[in-house]
Structures are given as structure tokens and as C-alpha cells.
BAVOLO-537750 format. One line per field, with one value per residue (C-alpha): residue number from 0; x, y, z; residue in three letters. Coordinates in pm, 1 decimal. Each point is the difference from the previous one (the first is absolute). Example, Ala and Ser with C-alpha at 12.3 -4.5 7.8 and 13.67 -1.06 7.14 Angstrom:
# BAVOLO-537750
resi [0; 1]
X [1230.0; 137.0]
Y [-450.0; 344.0]
Z [780.0; -66.0]
resn [ALA; SER]
This chain:
# BAVOLO-537750
resi [0; 1; 2; 3; 4; 5; 6; 7; 8; 9; 10; 11; 12; 13; 14; 15; 16; 17; 18; 19; 20; 21; 22; 23; 24; 25; 26; 27; 28; 29; 30; 31; 32; 33; 34; 35; 36; 37; 38; 39; 40; 41; 42; 43; 44; 45; 46; 47; 48; 49; 50; 51; 52; 53; 54; 55; 56; 57; 58; 59; 60; 61; 62; 63; 64; 65; 66; 67; 68; 69; 70; 71; 72; 73; 74; 75; 76; 77; 78; 79; 80; 81; 82; 83; 84; 85; 86; 87; 88; 89; 90; 91; 92; 93; 94; 95; 96; 97; 98; 99; 100; 101; 102; 103; 104; 105; 106; 107; 108; 109; 110; 111; 112; 113; 114; 115; 116; 117; 118; 119; 120; 121; 122; 123; 124; 125; 126; 127; 128; 129; 130; 131; 132; 133; 134; 135; 136; 137; 138; 139; 140; 141; 142; 143; 144; 145; 146; 147; 148; 149; 150; 151; 152; 153; 154; 155; 156; 157; 158; 159; 160; 161; 162; 163; 164; 165; 166; 167; 168; 169; 170; 171; 172; 173; 174; 175; 176; 177; 178; 179; 180; 181; 182; 183; 184; 185; 186; 187; 188; 189; 190; 191; 192; 193; 194; 195; 196; 197; 198; 199; 200; 201; 202; 203; 204; 205; 206; 207; 208; 209; 210; 211; 212; 213; 214; 215; 216; 217; 218; 219; 220; 221; 222; 223; 224; 225; 226; 227; 228; 229; 230; 231; 232; 233; 234; 235; 236; 237; 238; 239; 240; 241; 242; 243; 244; 245; 246; 247; 248; 249; 250; 251; 252; 253; 254; 255; 256; 257; 258; 259; 260; 261; 262; 263; 264; 265; 266; 267; 268; 269; 270; 271; 272; 273; 274; 275; 276; 277; 278; 279; 280; 281; 282; 283; 284]
X [8309.7; -276.7; -288.5; -289.6; -348.0; -218.0; -247.4; -350.7; -281.7; -258.7; -295.1; -330.0; -317.9; -206.3; -310.1; 205.0; 173.9; -333.9; -136.8; 299.6; -37.5; -373.1; 53.5; -35.7; 232.8; -118.7; 158.3; 65.7; -277.4; -247.4; 96.7; -66.7; -347.2; -65.9; 111.6; -228.1; -289.4; 59.0; 6.8; -310.5; -172.6; 95.3; -99.6; -345.3; -50.3; 108.3; -222.8; -309.7; 2.0; 207.4; 190.5; 378.4; 36.2; -214.0; 201.3; 334.3; -126.3; -152.4; 304.7; 230.0; -223.0; -31.6; 377.4; 56.0; -264.8; 180.4; 336.2; 204.3; 168.4; -116.1; -218.5; 42.6; -249.6; 25.9; -324.3; -76.6; -330.0; 62.1; 248.2; 115.4; 350.2; 49.9; 327.3; 23.6; 300.5; 106.7; 340.2; 155.1; -136.9; -220.4; -239.5; -178.1; -280.5; -217.4; -347.6; -206.8; -354.9; -215.5; -343.7; -153.6; -328.1; -193.0; -84.4; 33.9; -114.0; 341.3; 173.8; -191.9; 85.6; 371.4; -19.7; -158.6; 267.7; 277.8; -170.6; -36.7; 364.8; 115.9; -193.7; 154.2; 340.0; 267.6; 42.9; -179.9; -174.6; 143.1; -193.1; -312.4; 40.9; 35.0; -314.0; -191.7; 104.3; -93.7; -346.2; -74.0; -347.5; 15.3; -359.8; -195.2; -368.7; -133.2; -69.1; -375.9; 9.8; 252.9; -132.2; -355.0; 141.7; 236.6; -295.5; -188.5; 294.4; 1.6; -378.8; 31.1; 244.7; -249.0; -274.0; 221.2; 73.6; -371.7; -110.4; -348.9; -94.1; 40.3; 355.1; 78.8; -124.6; 205.2; 307.2; -45.0; -17.2; 305.1; 206.9; -90.5; 81.8; 318.3; 140.4; -100.8; 196.5; 298.3; 2.7; -17.0; 289.2; 207.2; -63.0; 122.6; 322.2; -62.6; 224.0; -137.3; -12.5; -152.7; -266.4; -76.2; -26.7; -239.6; -205.9; -35.3; -101.5; -270.9; -130.9; -26.2; -181.3; -251.2; -39.3; -83.3; -318.0; -162.0; 102.3; -116.6; -338.6; -42.6; -29.9; -0.1; 35.3; 369.1; 143.0; 352.7; 14.4; -27.8; 296.8; 216.9; -95.5; 32.3; 381.4; 62.5; 80.0; 335.9; 120.8; 326.7; -64.8; 172.0; 334.6; -19.3; -36.9; 282.7; 226.6; -31.5; 34.4; 321.7; 150.0; -85.8; 164.2; 320.0; -54.6; 41.2; 73.4; -310.2; -216.1; 106.7; -53.6; -350.8; -76.1; 117.2; -227.2; -293.3; 74.0; 28.3; -317.6; -184.5; 135.2; -118.5; -345.2; -18.1; 100.6; -275.0; -259.8; 121.9; -23.9; -359.1; -95.9; 158.0; -174.4; -338.7; 71.0; -78.2; 145.4; -124.0; 72.6; 24.7; -197.4; -140.8; 101.9]
Y [4270.9; -253.0; 61.6; 144.5; -120.1; 252.8; 181.4; -120.5; 257.2; -37.2; -202.3; 185.5; -201.2; -43.0; 169.0; 299.1; 33.9; -13.7; 272.0; 222.3; -48.4; 71.7; 347.2; 265.0; 295.5; 283.6; 342.1; 178.6; 251.2; -280.8; -171.3; 327.5; 12.8; -361.1; 71.4; 301.4; -202.1; -283.4; 237.4; 170.8; -337.9; -83.2; 343.2; -24.6; -343.3; 117.1; 306.7; -198.8; -284.2; -283.2; -223.6; 0.4; -338.7; 121.9; 323.3; -180.6; -269.6; 240.7; 229.7; -293.4; -138.3; 342.9; 43.6; -346.1; 59.5; 318.3; -174.8; 61.2; -292.4; 58.1; 236.4; 36.9; 186.9; 139.6; 102.0; 206.5; 159.3; 339.2; -75.6; -255.0; -65.7; -179.4; -122.0; -135.5; -208.7; -52.4; -143.5; 94.3; 353.6; 113.3; 294.1; 78.4; 245.1; 83.5; 149.7; 119.8; -125.1; 289.2; -162.7; -326.2; -56.6; -309.9; -37.9; -357.2; 101.3; 162.4; -314.9; -218.1; 233.1; -21.8; -379.4; -5.3; 232.4; -227.1; -309.3; 166.9; 108.7; -351.3; -133.0; 253.6; -19.0; 201.7; 243.7; 336.5; -91.3; 285.4; 274.9; -214.4; -64.5; 371.7; 72.4; -269.6; 138.2; 351.8; -128.9; -161.6; 95.6; 128.8; 118.7; -92.8; 2.1; 344.2; 82.9; 16.0; -369.5; -126.4; 184.9; -149.5; -348.5; 36.8; 124.5; -315.9; -212.3; 174.7; -37.7; -372.8; -34.1; 183.6; -239.7; -302.2; 140.4; -1.7; 349.8; 67.2; 215.6; 324.5; -86.5; -120.1; 326.8; 217.0; -214.8; 38.4; 378.2; 14.1; -234.2; 182.4; 342.0; -133.0; -129.3; 319.9; 201.9; -231.9; 30.8; 379.0; 9.7; -231.0; 211.1; 304.7; -183.6; -35.1; -240.9; -354.4; -43.1; 343.4; -82.3; -327.1; 180.9; 263.6; -263.1; -211.8; 307.9; 104.9; -354.0; -51.2; 332.5; -93.0; -351.8; 141.7; 149.1; -334.1; 31.2; 360.8; -67.1; -347.0; -152.8; -375.4; -283.2; 67.0; 337.3; -98.0; -235.7; 295.8; 175.8; -310.4; -100.0; 344.0; 2.4; -344.7; 164.6; 102.7; -353.0; -45.6; -365.3; -9.1; 141.5; -232.9; -306.1; 120.2; 61.6; -356.7; -137.1; 198.1; -113.1; -363.9; 18.1; 156.2; 367.6; 106.6; 369.5; 44.8; -211.9; 183.4; 335.0; -92.0; -135.0; 327.2; 186.5; -214.9; 61.6; 377.9; 7.0; -195.6; 231.3; 305.8; -152.3; -74.8; 357.2; 135.4; -225.2; 92.9; 373.1; -44.3; -198.9; 257.3; 284.8; -171.0; -126.7; -358.8; -221.3; -333.4; -103.7; -317.9; -291.3; -211.6; -363.2]
Z [-3478.9; 16.8; -231.2; 196.4; -76.9; -178.6; 219.5; -68.4; 9.2; 270.2; -112.0; -9.8; 53.2; -312.7; 141.6; 122.4; -334.9; -179.9; 229.1; -72.4; -374.2; 24.7; 146.4; -270.3; -22.5; 224.0; -1.5; 326.6; -69.2; -67.5; 324.5; 180.2; -154.4; 97.4; 356.3; 23.9; -139.8; 248.6; 295.9; -135.3; -16.2; 358.2; 124.6; -156.2; 152.7; 345.9; -14.3; -93.1; 251.9; -149.4; 238.2; -11.0; -169.3; -290.8; -26.4; -18.3; -236.8; -251.8; 4.8; -75.3; -272.3; -160.1; -6.3; -144.6; -266.1; -104.3; -26.0; 317.1; 168.5; 356.3; 202.1; 376.9; 218.8; 351.2; 167.9; 306.1; 93.1; -161.0; -280.0; -255.3; -134.5; -332.5; -151.8; -354.3; -105.1; -360.4; -97.4; 337.6; -34.8; 288.3; 17.7; 327.1; 64.4; 300.0; 14.9; 295.7; 50.7; 115.1; 12.4; 114.9; -181.6; -98.8; -368.5; -119.0; -348.2; -47.6; 128.3; -246.6; -289.8; 82.3; 15.7; -345.4; -137.8; 128.1; -141.6; -340.4; -2.0; 87.6; -299.5; -241.1; -172.3; 175.2; -285.4; 27.6; 326.6; 208.1; -175.9; 2.4; 373.2; 75.4; -201.1; 187.1; 337.2; -109.7; -92.2; 338.5; 118.7; 358.7; 19.5; 311.2; 81.7; 95.5; 361.9; -50.7; -99.1; 255.2; 306.6; -2.2; -57.1; 294.8; 202.5; -98.3; 118.9; 338.9; 21.2; -68.5; 289.4; 220.1; -105.9; 66.5; 346.7; 80.4; -96.6; -130.1; -299.1; 195.1; 101.9; -352.7; -152.0; 236.0; -65.1; -375.0; 29.1; 227.9; -217.7; -320.9; 143.0; 158.6; -328.1; -179.2; 255.9; -30.8; -379.1; 26.7; 244.9; -219.9; -309.3; 191.6; 95.0; 371.9; 186.0; -18.6; 376.2; 59.9; -259.0; 180.7; 334.4; -135.2; -183.6; 313.9; 198.5; -247.1; -53.4; 376.9; 41.2; -270.3; 135.3; 341.0; -148.8; 70.1; 364.6; 33.1; -160.2; 154.2; -345.2; -33.4; 243.2; 80.1; -114.6; 106.3; -297.7; -236.6; 162.0; -16.5; -355.2; -158.3; 35.5; -148.2; -334.0; 150.5; 72.2; -198.7; -77.8; -341.4; 123.4; 299.9; -222.9; -223.9; 299.1; 127.5; -353.7; -51.9; 329.7; -64.7; -343.9; 131.5; -78.4; 360.5; -56.1; -211.6; 229.7; 315.5; -172.7; -105.4; 346.0; 155.4; -242.7; 112.7; 367.9; -39.5; -210.5; 268.4; 270.4; -194.7; -35.2; 371.9; 86.9; -225.4; 162.0; 348.0; -76.5; -117.7; 310.1; 230.9; -180.1; 24.6; 353.1; -90.6; 270.3; -134.3; -355.9; -196.6; -129.8; 284.8; 10.5]
resn [MET; PRO; ASN; SER; ALA; PRO; VAL; GLN; PRO; LEU; ALA; VAL; PRO; ALA; ASP; GLU; ALA; GLN; LYS; ARG; ARG; ALA; LEU; PRO; TYR; ILE; ALA; TYR; GLU; ASP; GLN; GLN; LYS; ILE; THR; ARG; LEU; CYS; VAL; ARG; CYS; GLY; LEU; LEU; LEU; MET; GLN; HIS; GLY; ALA; GLU; SER; ALA; VAL; VAL; VAL; ASP; LEU; CYS; ARG; ARG; LEU; GLY; HIS; ALA; LEU; GLY; VAL; GLY; SER; VAL; GLU; CYS; GLY; LEU; VAL; PHE; ASN; SER; ILE; THR; VAL; THR; THR; ILE; TYR; SER; ASN; ARG; CYS; ILE; THR; THR; LEU; ARG; ALA; SER; THR; SER; GLN; ASN; ILE; ASN; LEU; HIS; VAL; VAL; VAL; GLN; ILE; GLN; ARG; ILE; VAL; LEU; ASP; LEU; GLU; ALA; MET; PRO; ARG; THR; SER; THR; LEU; GLU; HIS; ALA; VAL; GLU; ARG; PHE; ASP; ALA; ILE; ASP; ARG; GLU; THR; TYR; PRO; THR; TRP; VAL; VAL; ALA; PRO; MET; VAL; GLY; VAL; ALA; CYS; ALA; CYS; PHE; ALA; TYR; LEU; ALA; GLY; GLY; ASP; LEU; GLY; VAL; VAL; ALA; VAL; THR; TRP; VAL; ALA; GLY; THR; CYS; GLY; LEU; THR; VAL; ARG; LYS; TRP; LEU; THR; GLN; HIS; HIS; PHE; ASN; THR; PHE; VAL; ALA; ALA; LEU; ILE; THR; ALA; PHE; ILE; ALA; SER; ILE; LEU; GLY; SER; ILE; ALA; LEU; ALA; THR; HIS; THR; GLY; ASN; ASP; PRO; HIS; ILE; ALA; ILE; ALA; SER; SER; VAL; LEU; LEU; LEU; LEU; PRO; SER; PHE; PRO; LEU; ILE; ASN; SER; PHE; SER; ASP; MET; LEU; LYS; GLY; TYR; MET; ALA; MET; GLY; VAL; GLY; ARG; LEU; ALA; PHE; VAL; LEU; VAL; MET; THR; LEU; SER; THR; CYS; ILE; GLY; ILE; LEU; CYS; ALA; LEU; LEU; LEU; LEU; ARG; ILE; ASP; GLN; TRP; GLY; ILE; PRO; THR]
């Protein structure tokens, strides 16, 4: 028989071989903990207003900093799926996202945690990472601070629309009371869209005080400006950003949230106008 040539092993690129050698040994239980920490990171980012590209990037960087070879993320509006891969061993977990708030302080803290972990050696970083995530500060400003400031924002819109001091004052009262009601409804776990409807109804009722008492040069401005606190501008921006960057499922979900929120606000305003029998409403052009 003719001598057969020896089978040569497949050549591995130098950079790929170096990456494989650089991976530390990770037990299955440790990979489970890393997977849970990555999905926790992504869930916190989703729940506090981060766009999808930031969520995926930070989850991958966190997994790499903790020693896994690859981290894959799948995002939809109400859940996140994370898969970690280490030496051909995959672990996948899914978590549901039950809230959609805006707190960029939490997002910044997570970014700092990931940066610190990337600068540390890979030994003993898992326990440190868990401790850092446990210590994340989720405190927000109290309602008695936020509500007057939101009222000031609505009053500024009324002033820019041509309202005088009387209209501005009524708008401030309506906007402040509207946000206070919305916070109370949220704390008592009302549906987000029902809370928006009730808030729009109450803010429109209070804004119509200017119309009932003939306060200011144009009372209709107060009614229109008092509900501007309900505009979902941040989710709208995130939805278009997600769609432009290829995260269509997340972008469409956020856009649907914006549309339903706007519809709820319009229904609340319409109910107030029908109750008060106001047939003309809006800011004159």
C-alpha cells in the first residue's frame, strides 16, 4: 500500500489561539453566576431607559471582563435573553422586564462598574462585580421636588406659547398636581396607560380653571400646556434609535408603547373637555 501522507492539524490563527489561551478556567457554576449577572445588568439597563445598543454592548463587555468567551443578547420590549459561551459550553437565561422607567443615574453607575471590571485582573472579579451591582443606588428625587419642577416646565411652555402670568400660574398648578397624581398612581401599581389617562383628565380639569375664571389673555393655552408632562419623548427617541441601529423588535415595541401612551393621554383630555363642555381647545396659531 502506498504510504499516506500524515494528516496535518488545522491551523488556528494566532490571534484566535491567543484568545483561547487567555480564557481562564471557569466552572459551570461560575458560568451560571456570570450569566445571571449579565442578564441582571441588561435588565437594569432596559428598565431605566438605556437604548438597545448600550444594553447589548455593556452585557458583552461585562461577560468578557468576567472571563467568558462570548455573550449574545436578544432583546424585546418586555424581556431579555442572554447566552454566555465558554469553551463550546452555552448557558441561556431569560428575564422579564416589568417596568419602563427613566433613571440615567443607574445607567451611568453600570457603565462605571463595567469599566472598573475591565481594568481589573480576571481573578476574583466575580464576587466583586456582584457586590458592586448589589450596591447600585436606585434612589430618585422625591415627588415634592420633581412635581414643582415639572410644573415649571409646563409653565414655560405656556409662556412660550404667548400666555401671560395668569395663564402661566394656572399651568404651573395644573402641571404640579398632575405629576403628583401620576406618581401616586404609579406607587399604587396602577396600569401605566390608565395612570396617564387619569393624569391627563385631572390636569385638563385644573387647567380649565383659567377658562372658567377668565384668567389670562388666552385660557386655552393653560389647558394645552398642562398635559405636556405626559409626552413620552424619551421612549420615542429610543425607539427610532433602536430601529436605525437594527434592533427592530425593541424599536417597534417602544414605538407601540409611545403610541398607546399618547392615545391614553388624548382620551383623558377628551373626557375632560366633554365633561366641561368645551368645544374649542388648543393653542391658536
